[in-house]
NUKOLDO-501395 format. One record per residue (C-alpha): x, y, z; residue in one letter. Coordinates in steps of 0.25 Angstrom, whole numbers, plus 5000, padded with zeros to 4 digits. Example, Ala and Ser with C-alpha at 12.3 -4.5 7.8 and 13.67 -1.06 7.14 Angstrom:
NUKOLDO-501395
<pt x="5049" y="4982" z="5031" rest="A"/>
<pt x="5055" y="4996" z="5029" rest="S"/>
***
This chain:
NUKOLDO-501395
<pt x="5000" y="5000" z="5000" rest="M"/>
<pt x="5005" y="5014" z="4997" rest="S"/>
<pt x="5001" y="5028" z="5000" rest="A"/>
<pt x="4998" y="5039" z="4990" rest="A"/>
<pt x="4999" y="5051" z="4999" rest="R"/>
<pt x="5013" y="5059" z="4996" rest="P"/>
<pt x="5015" y="5063" z="5010" rest="L"/>
<pt x="5028" y="5063" z="5017" rest="T"/>
<pt x="5026" y="5066" z="5032" rest="T"/>
<pt x="5021" y="5058" z="5044" rest="L"/>
<pt x="5009" y="5062" z="5052" rest="R"/>
<pt x="5005" y="5052" z="5063" rest="T"/>
<pt x="5018" y="5045" z="5063" rest="F"/>
<pt x="5025" y="5059" z="5067" rest="A"/>
<pt x="5015" y="5059" z="5079" rest="V"/>
<pt x="5019" y="5045" z="5082" rest="I"/>
<pt x="5034" y="5047" z="5083" rest="A"/>
<pt x="5031" y="5058" z="5093" rest="A"/>
<pt x="5025" y="5048" z="5102" rest="L"/>
<pt x="5036" y="5039" z="5107" rest="P"/>
<pt x="5027" y="5032" z="5117" rest="L"/>
<pt x="5020" y="5026" z="5105" rest="L"/>
<pt x="5025" y="5012" z="5100" rest="L"/>
<pt x="5030" y="5008" z="5087" rest="T"/>
<pt x="5029" y="4996" z="5078" rest="A"/>
<pt x="5036" y="4987" z="5089" rest="C"/>
<pt x="5038" y="4995" z="5101" rest="G"/>
<pt x="5034" y="4994" z="5116" rest="Y"/>
<pt x="5033" y="5008" z="5122" rest="G"/>
<pt x="5042" y="5019" z="5118" rest="A"/>
<pt x="5055" y="5022" z="5125" rest="E"/>
<pt x="5069" y="5017" z="5120" rest="S"/>
<pt x="5079" y="5010" z="5128" rest="T"/>
<pt x="5094" y="5008" z="5128" rest="D"/>
<pt x="5093" y="4993" z="5130" rest="D"/>
<pt x="5108" y="4993" z="5135" rest="G"/>
<pt x="5112" y="4981" z="5128" rest="K"/>
<pt x="5125" y="4982" z="5122" rest="Q"/>
<pt x="5130" y="4971" z="5113" rest="A"/>
<pt x="5144" y="4965" z="5116" rest="E"/>
<pt x="5155" y="4971" z="5107" rest="V"/>
<pt x="5168" y="4963" z="5104" rest="A"/>
<pt x="5180" y="4970" z="5109" rest="A"/>
<pt x="5187" y="4970" z="5096" rest="D"/>
<pt x="5175" y="4974" z="5088" rest="A"/>
<pt x="5177" y="4986" z="5079" rest="K"/>
<pt x="5167" y="4998" z="5079" rest="K"/>
<pt x="5160" y="5003" z="5067" rest="L"/>
<pt x="5159" y="5018" z="5064" rest="S"/>
<pt x="5150" y="5020" z="5077" rest="A"/>
<pt x="5153" y="5016" z="5091" rest="D"/>
<pt x="5139" y="5011" z="5093" rest="E"/>
<pt x="5126" y="5010" z="5086" rest="V"/>
<pt x="5113" y="5013" z="5093" rest="K"/>
<pt x="5101" y="5004" z="5089" rest="I"/>
<pt x="5087" y="5004" z="5092" rest="G"/>
<pt x="5076" y="4993" z="5092" rest="Y"/>
<pt x="5063" y="4989" z="5099" rest="F"/>
<pt x="5063" y="4977" z="5109" rest="P"/>
<pt x="5053" y="4970" z="5100" rest="N"/>
<pt x="5054" y="4957" z="5091" rest="L"/>
<pt x="5052" y="4965" z="5078" rest="T"/>
<pt x="5066" y="4971" z="5082" rest="H"/>
<pt x="5072" y="4958" z="5084" rest="A"/>
<pt x="5084" y="4961" z="5074" rest="T"/>
<pt x="5089" y="4971" z="5084" rest="A"/>
<pt x="5085" y="4963" z="5097" rest="L"/>
<pt x="5092" y="4951" z="5092" rest="V"/>
<pt x="5104" y="4958" z="5085" rest="G"/>
<pt x="5107" y="4965" z="5098" rest="V"/>
<pt x="5104" y="4953" z="5107" rest="Q"/>
<pt x="5113" y="4944" z="5099" rest="E"/>
<pt x="5124" y="4954" z="5096" rest="G"/>
<pt x="5122" y="4953" z="5081" rest="L"/>
<pt x="5121" y="4968" z="5079" rest="L"/>
<pt x="5133" y="4971" z="5087" rest="Q"/>
<pt x="5141" y="4960" z="5080" rest="K"/>
<pt x="5140" y="4968" z="5067" rest="E"/>
<pt x="5143" y="4981" z="5074" rest="L"/>
<pt x="5157" y="4977" z="5079" rest="G"/>
<pt x="5162" y="4987" z="5090" rest="G"/>
<pt x="5150" y="4997" z="5087" rest="T"/>
<pt x="5141" y="4994" z="5098" rest="T"/>
<pt x="5126" y="4994" z="5098" rest="I"/>
<pt x="5118" y="5003" z="5107" rest="K"/>
<pt x="5104" y="4997" z="5107" rest="P"/>
<pt x="5091" y="5004" z="5111" rest="S"/>
<pt x="5077" y="4999" z="5111" rest="T"/>
<pt x="5064" y="5006" z="5108" rest="F"/>
<pt x="5050" y="5004" z="5110" rest="N"/>
<pt x="5045" y="5014" z="5100" rest="A"/>
<pt x="5048" y="5018" z="5086" rest="G"/>
<pt x="5047" y="5033" z="5088" rest="P"/>
<pt x="5057" y="5032" z="5100" rest="S"/>
<pt x="5067" y="5024" z="5091" rest="E"/>
<pt x="5066" y="5034" z="5080" rest="I"/>
<pt x="5068" y="5045" z="5090" rest="E"/>
<pt x="5081" y="5038" z="5094" rest="A"/>
<pt x="5086" y="5037" z="5080" rest="L"/>
<pt x="5083" y="5051" z="5077" rest="N"/>
<pt x="5090" y="5055" z="5090" rest="S"/>
<pt x="5102" y="5046" z="5087" rest="K"/>
<pt x="5099" y="5038" z="5099" rest="S"/>
<pt x="5099" y="5026" z="5090" rest="I"/>
<pt x="5106" y="5024" z="5076" rest="D"/>
<pt x="5099" y="5011" z="5071" rest="I"/>
<pt x="5085" y="5005" z="5075" rest="G"/>
<pt x="5075" y="4994" z="5072" rest="W"/>
<pt x="5062" y="5000" z="5071" rest="I"/>
<pt x="5048" y="4998" z="5064" rest="G"/>
<pt x="5044" y="5004" z="5051" rest="P"/>
<pt x="5034" y="5015" z="5056" rest="S"/>
<pt x="5044" y="5022" z="5065" rest="P"/>
<pt x="5054" y="5021" z="5054" rest="A"/>
<pt x="5045" y="5027" z="5044" rest="I"/>
<pt x="5041" y="5038" z="5054" rest="N"/>
<pt x="5055" y="5041" z="5058" rest="G"/>
<pt x="5060" y="5042" z="5044" rest="Y"/>
<pt x="5049" y="5051" z="5039" rest="T"/>
<pt x="5048" y="5060" z="5051" rest="K"/>
<pt x="5063" y="5063" z="5049" rest="A"/>
<pt x="5061" y="5065" z="5034" rest="D"/>
<pt x="5070" y="5053" z="5031" rest="G"/>
<pt x="5082" y="5059" z="5038" rest="S"/>
<pt x="5083" y="5050" z="5051" rest="N"/>
<pt x="5083" y="5035" z="5048" rest="L"/>
<pt x="5084" y="5024" z="5038" rest="R"/>
<pt x="5079" y="5010" z="5038" rest="I"/>
<pt x="5091" y="5001" z="5035" rest="I"/>
<pt x="5085" y="4987" z="5037" rest="S"/>
<pt x="5073" y="4979" z="5040" rest="G"/>
<pt x="5072" y="4970" z="5053" rest="S"/>
<pt x="5059" y="4963" z="5055" rest="A"/>
<pt x="5046" y="4961" z="5048" rest="S"/>
<pt x="5032" y="4956" z="5053" rest="G"/>
<pt x="5029" y="4953" z="5068" rest="G"/>
<pt x="5016" y="4961" z="5067" rest="V"/>
<pt x="5002" y="4955" z="5070" rest="K"/>
<pt x="4987" y="4959" z="5072" rest="L"/>
<pt x="4984" y="4951" z="5084" rest="V"/>
<pt x="4969" y="4951" z="5090" rest="V"/>
<pt x="4960" y="4946" z="5100" rest="N"/>
<pt x="4954" y="4933" z="5094" rest="P"/>
<pt x="4941" y="4934" z="5102" rest="E"/>
<pt x="4938" y="4948" z="5096" rest="K"/>
<pt x="4945" y="4947" z="5082" rest="I"/>
<pt x="4944" y="4934" z="5074" rest="K"/>
<pt x="4947" y="4940" z="5060" rest="S"/>
<pt x="4953" y="4952" z="5053" rest="L"/>
<pt x="4940" y="4958" z="5051" rest="K"/>
<pt x="4937" y="4958" z="5066" rest="D"/>
<pt x="4948" y="4968" z="5068" rest="V"/>
<pt x="4938" y="4979" z="5064" rest="K"/>
<pt x="4932" y="4985" z="5077" rest="G"/>
<pt x="4943" y="4980" z="5086" rest="K"/>
<pt x="4955" y="4987" z="5094" rest="K"/>
<pt x="4968" y="4983" z="5088" rest="I"/>
<pt x="4981" y="4988" z="5094" rest="A"/>
<pt x="4994" y="4993" z="5087" rest="T"/>
<pt x="5007" y="4998" z="5094" rest="P"/>
<pt x="5006" y="5012" z="5090" rest="Q"/>
<pt x="4999" y="5023" z="5081" rest="L"/>
<pt x="5006" y="5023" z="5068" rest="G"/>
<pt x="5016" y="5011" z="5071" rest="N"/>
<pt x="5019" y="5000" z="5061" rest="T"/>
<pt x="5008" y="4991" z="5067" rest="Q"/>
<pt x="4998" y="5002" z="5068" rest="D"/>
<pt x="5000" y="5006" z="5053" rest="V"/>
<pt x="4998" y="4991" z="5049" rest="A"/>
<pt x="4985" y="4989" z="5057" rest="L"/>
<pt x="4979" y="5002" z="5051" rest="L"/>
<pt x="4983" y="4998" z="5037" rest="N"/>
<pt x="4977" y="4984" z="5039" rest="W"/>
<pt x="4964" y="4991" z="5045" rest="I"/>
<pt x="4963" y="5000" z="5033" rest="S"/>
<pt x="4965" y="4988" z="5023" rest="E"/>
<pt x="4953" y="4981" z="5030" rest="Q"/>
<pt x="4945" y="4993" z="5026" rest="G"/>
<pt x="4943" y="4998" z="5040" rest="W"/>
<pt x="4945" y="5012" z="5045" rest="K"/>
<pt x="4954" y="5017" z="5057" rest="V"/>
<pt x="4959" y="5031" z="5061" rest="D"/>
<pt x="4974" y="5029" z="5061" rest="A"/>
<pt x="4977" y="5038" z="5072" rest="E"/>
<pt x="4966" y="5035" z="5082" rest="S"/>
<pt x="4965" y="5021" z="5078" rest="G"/>
<pt x="4950" y="5022" z="5078" rest="K"/>
<pt x="4941" y="5015" z="5068" rest="G"/>
<pt x="4937" y="5001" z="5063" rest="D"/>
<pt x="4948" y="4996" z="5071" rest="V"/>
<pt x="4953" y="5002" z="5084" rest="S"/>
<pt x="4968" y="5003" z="5083" rest="V"/>
<pt x="4974" y="5004" z="5097" rest="I"/>
<pt x="4988" y="5009" z="5098" rest="R"/>
<pt x="4994" y="5001" z="5110" rest="T"/>
<pt x="5008" y="4999" z="5116" rest="D"/>
<pt x="5013" y="4985" z="5112" rest="N"/>
<pt x="5017" y="4982" z="5126" rest="K"/>
<pt x="5002" y="4984" z="5131" rest="I"/>
<pt x="4995" y="4978" z="5119" rest="T"/>
<pt x="4994" y="4964" z="5125" rest="P"/>
<pt x="4988" y="4970" z="5138" rest="D"/>
<pt x="4978" y="4978" z="5129" rest="A"/>
<pt x="4975" y="4965" z="5122" rest="Y"/>
<pt x="4972" y="4958" z="5135" rest="K"/>
<pt x="4963" y="4969" z="5140" rest="S"/>
<pt x="4955" y="4969" z="5127" rest="G"/>
<pt x="4958" y="4984" z="5124" rest="S"/>
<pt x="4963" y="4979" z="5110" rest="I"/>
<pt x="4958" y="4968" z="5101" rest="D"/>
<pt x="4971" y="4965" z="5094" rest="G"/>
<pt x="4984" y="4972" z="5090" rest="A"/>
<pt x="4992" y="4974" z="5077" rest="W"/>
<pt x="5006" y="4973" z="5084" rest="V"/>
<pt x="5021" y="4968" z="5082" rest="P"/>
<pt x="5027" y="4956" z="5089" rest="E"/>
<pt x="5028" y="4953" z="5100" rest="P"/>
<pt x="5016" y="4960" z="5104" rest="T"/>
<pt x="5007" y="4952" z="5094" rest="A"/>
<pt x="5012" y="4939" z="5100" rest="S"/>
<pt x="5010" y="4945" z="5114" rest="K"/>
<pt x="4995" y="4947" z="5111" rest="L"/>
<pt x="4994" y="4933" z="5105" rest="V"/>
<pt x="4999" y="4928" z="5118" rest="A"/>
<pt x="4987" y="4935" z="5125" rest="E"/>
<pt x="4978" y="4928" z="5116" rest="G"/>
<pt x="4977" y="4937" z="5103" rest="A"/>
<pt x="4978" y="4931" z="5089" rest="K"/>
<pt x="4986" y="4935" z="5077" rest="V"/>
<pt x="4976" y="4940" z="5067" rest="L"/>
<pt x="4985" y="4946" z="5057" rest="L"/>
<pt x="5000" y="4945" z="5055" rest="D"/>
<pt x="5004" y="4959" z="5048" rest="E"/>
<pt x="5015" y="4951" z="5040" rest="A"/>
<pt x="5003" y="4945" z="5032" rest="D"/>
<pt x="4999" y="4959" z="5027" rest="L"/>
<pt x="5013" y="4961" z="5020" rest="W"/>
<pt x="5019" y="4956" z="5007" rest="P"/>
<pt x="5028" y="4944" z="5011" rest="D"/>
<pt x="5023" y="4946" z="5025" rest="K"/>
<pt x="5034" y="4956" z="5028" rest="K"/>
<pt x="5034" y="4970" z="5033" rest="F"/>
<pt x="5044" y="4978" z="5040" rest="V"/>
<pt x="5042" y="4979" z="5056" rest="I"/>
<pt x="5056" y="4983" z="5059" rest="T"/>
<pt x="5067" y="4991" z="5052" rest="N"/>
<pt x="5081" y="4995" z="5055" rest="L"/>
<pt x="5083" y="5010" z="5054" rest="I"/>
<pt x="5096" y="5019" z="5056" rest="V"/>
<pt x="5099" y="5034" z="5058" rest="R"/>
<pt x="5103" y="5039" z="5044" rest="Q"/>
<pt x="5115" y="5047" z="5050" rest="D"/>
<pt x="5120" y="5034" z="5057" rest="F"/>
<pt x="5119" y="5026" z="5044" rest="L"/>
<pt x="5127" y="5037" z="5037" rest="K"/>
<pt x="5137" y="5038" z="5048" rest="E"/>
<pt x="5138" y="5024" z="5052" rest="H"/>
<pt x="5135" y="5015" z="5040" rest="P"/>
<pt x="5144" y="5004" z="5045" rest="D"/>
<pt x="5136" y="5003" z="5059" rest="V"/>
<pt x="5123" y="5003" z="5051" rest="V"/>
<pt x="5128" y="4992" z="5042" rest="E"/>
<pt x="5133" y="4984" z="5054" rest="A"/>
<pt x="5119" y="4985" z="5061" rest="V"/>
<pt x="5113" y="4980" z="5048" rest="L"/>
<pt x="5122" y="4968" z="5047" rest="R"/>
<pt x="5118" y="4965" z="5062" rest="G"/>
<pt x="5103" y="4967" z="5058" rest="S"/>
<pt x="5104" y="4958" z="5046" rest="V"/>
<pt x="5112" y="4947" z="5054" rest="K"/>
<pt x="5103" y="4948" z="5065" rest="T"/>
<pt x="5091" y="4945" z="5056" rest="N"/>
<pt x="5098" y="4934" z="5050" rest="A"/>
<pt x="5101" y="4928" z="5064" rest="W"/>
<pt x="5086" y="4930" z="5068" rest="I"/>
<pt x="5081" y="4923" z="5056" rest="N"/>
<pt x="5091" y="4911" z="5057" rest="A"/>
<pt x="5089" y="4910" z="5072" rest="N"/>
<pt x="5075" y="4914" z="5075" rest="P"/>
<pt x="5074" y="4907" z="5089" rest="D"/>
<pt x="5087" y="4912" z="5094" rest="K"/>
<pt x="5084" y="4926" z="5088" rest="A"/>
<pt x="5070" y="4926" z="5095" rest="K"/>
<pt x="5077" y="4922" z="5108" rest="A"/>
<pt x="5087" y="4934" z="5106" rest="A"/>
<pt x="5076" y="4944" z="5103" rest="A"/>
<pt x="5068" y="4939" z="5115" rest="N"/>
<pt x="5081" y="4940" z="5124" rest="K"/>
<pt x="5083" y="4954" z="5119" rest="A"/>
<pt x="5068" y="4958" z="5122" rest="L"/>
<pt x="5070" y="4952" z="5136" rest="E"/>
<pt x="5082" y="4961" z="5139" rest="Q"/>
<pt x="5075" y="4973" z="5134" rest="L"/>
<pt x="5061" y="4971" z="5140" rest="S"/>
<pt x="5064" y="4962" z="5151" rest="G"/>
<pt x="5055" y="4951" z="5146" rest="K"/>
<pt x="5056" y="4941" z="5135" rest="A"/>
<pt x="5045" y="4937" z="5126" rest="L"/>
<pt x="5038" y="4924" z="5129" rest="P"/>
<pt x="5038" y="4913" z="5118" rest="A"/>
<pt x="5024" y="4914" z="5115" rest="D"/>
<pt x="5026" y="4928" z="5111" rest="I"/>
<pt x="5040" y="4929" z="5105" rest="I"/>
<pt x="5038" y="4916" z="5096" rest="N"/>
<pt x="5027" y="4921" z="5088" rest="P"/>
<pt x="5031" y="4935" z="5088" rest="A"/>
<pt x="5045" y="4931" z="5083" rest="W"/>
<pt x="5040" y="4922" z="5071" rest="K"/>
<pt x="5032" y="4934" z="5066" rest="S"/>
<pt x="5044" y="4943" z="5064" rest="I"/>
<pt x="5053" y="4942" z="5052" rest="T"/>
<pt x="5067" y="4948" z="5053" rest="F"/>
<pt x="5073" y="4953" z="5040" rest="L"/>
<pt x="5082" y="4964" z="5035" rest="D"/>
<pt x="5073" y="4969" z="5024" rest="D"/>
<pt x="5066" y="4981" z="5029" rest="P"/>
<pt x="5054" y="4978" z="5020" rest="L"/>
<pt x="5054" y="4992" z="5015" rest="A"/>
<pt x="5042" y="4991" z="5006" rest="A"/>
<pt x="5034" y="4987" z="5019" rest="T"/>
<pt x="5038" y="5000" z="5026" rest="L"/>
<pt x="5033" y="5008" z="5015" rest="D"/>
<pt x="5020" y="5001" z="5015" rest="T"/>
<pt x="5019" y="5003" z="5030" rest="E"/>
<pt x="5021" y="5018" z="5028" rest="A"/>
<pt x="5010" y="5017" z="5018" rest="D"/>
<pt x="5001" y="5010" z="5028" rest="H"/>
<pt x="5003" y="5021" z="5038" rest="A"/>
<pt x="5000" y="5032" z="5027" rest="V"/>
<pt x="4987" y="5024" z="5024" rest="Q"/>
<pt x="4983" y="5023" z="5038" rest="A"/>
<pt x="4984" y="5038" z="5040" rest="G"/>
<pt x="4996" y="5038" z="5049" rest="L"/>
<pt x="5007" y="5042" z="5040" rest="L"/>
<pt x="5009" y="5052" z="5028" rest="E"/>
<pt x="5016" y="5045" z="5017" rest="K"/>
<pt x="5031" y="5046" z="5021" rest="P"/>
<pt x="5043" y="5046" z="5011" rest="D"/>
<pt x="5051" y="5034" z="5015" rest="L"/>
<pt x="5061" y="5035" z="5004" rest="K"/>
<pt x="5075" y="5034" z="5011" rest="G"/>
<pt x="5070" y="5027" z="5023" rest="I"/>
<pt x="5078" y="5015" z="5020" rest="Y"/>
<pt x="5093" y="5013" z="5018" rest="D"/>
<pt x="5095" y="4998" z="5015" rest="L"/>
<pt x="5109" y="4999" z="5009" rest="A"/>
<pt x="5116" y="4995" z="5021" rest="P"/>
<pt x="5107" y="4984" z="5024" rest="L"/>
<pt x="5108" y="4979" z="5010" rest="N"/>
<pt x="5123" y="4979" z="5011" rest="K"/>
<pt x="5122" y="4971" z="5023" rest="V"/>
<pt x="5112" y="4961" z="5017" rest="L"/>
<pt x="5121" y="4960" z="5004" rest="K"/>
<pt x="5133" y="4956" z="5013" rest="A"/>
<pt x="5125" y="4946" z="5020" rest="E"/>
<pt x="5120" y="4940" z="5007" rest="G"/>
<pt x="5106" y="4944" z="5009" rest="K"/>
<pt x="5097" y="4951" z="4999" rest="D"/>
<pt x="5096" y="4966" z="4999" rest="E"/>
<pt x="5083" y="4973" z="5003" rest="V"/>
<pt x="5075" y="4984" z="4997" rest="D"/>
<pt x="5070" y="4998" z="5002" rest="D"/>
<pt x="5058" y="4998" z="4994" rest="A"/>
<pt x="5062" y="5012" z="4987" rest="G"/>
<pt x="5063" y="5018" z="5001" rest="L"/>
<pt x="5078" y="5018" z="5002" rest="G"/>
<pt x="5088" y="5030" z="5004" rest="V"/>
<pt x="5093" y="5035" z="4991" rest="K"/>
***
């Protein structure tokens, strides 16, 4: 789907970015945390052009490339004597703010905040340099109230945040059913209830929502409370793939330290390869990282189905990001952004070629 309006600025998304207490595609809460985890660096390891690289990510399974890469030392191995300084974020706006203030250099983040951050800065602050994950988003519902897709009409469905990636997906799906919802208020044929992911399970148990369009592991947490999966968002996309997590970098850091960026990309590519070759070990490593960050590991009945629904890959699936932006335009949340230049995949393709892998495409949205 594509939008026809030749507009170039954000409206509602600009408001969202000013509300750091709201959630993003995968987040829980809003504040960032220096997680204090420093990877071990060999005494004889040589530094690259920077002493350290400050990376950001969410304590969430869709950011498992970062979780596992840090936990297993796979990212640090590629950086040699350049140390990783990791910080975790629970909201996209706060991670974008950290990038803009140079508190982080590189970050794993969802498509909506990447689009928003890029457009608000008139294309001057960030580049998407790699993909990381696809999938891991489901519509889960109370089976006593909703037995089929048509039963969603008239019900209360939660999303993590006004204008976030899942919110846009639900609004677009509602529109495709021929139903009407006011995007900003969430009122209409379906009541869209913007709810913090960490309290969504309690909202479901109390009956204040009838279902939710949410990322993992929230979807599996609801299933553990008796909900049923009514729709896997992957089924709505060609080849069942759509971007849920990207890797972004500050443009000035990319220019000043291309060797460091390339090393992080090598680490990301090798981490994804390790995850895919060792799914059980990778799942355990991700869960260990989550336990260290949150104080509690995910139980098997939640992490197992959640993990299976996420695909880890290097391709940023650029065409799907463009489509997601179109969906936000059609929902009335976004004025048509100019996304040309949001990608710089040359460093990634250099790494992929060296690893004997196929190069990836920027769907015409690459830097010139």
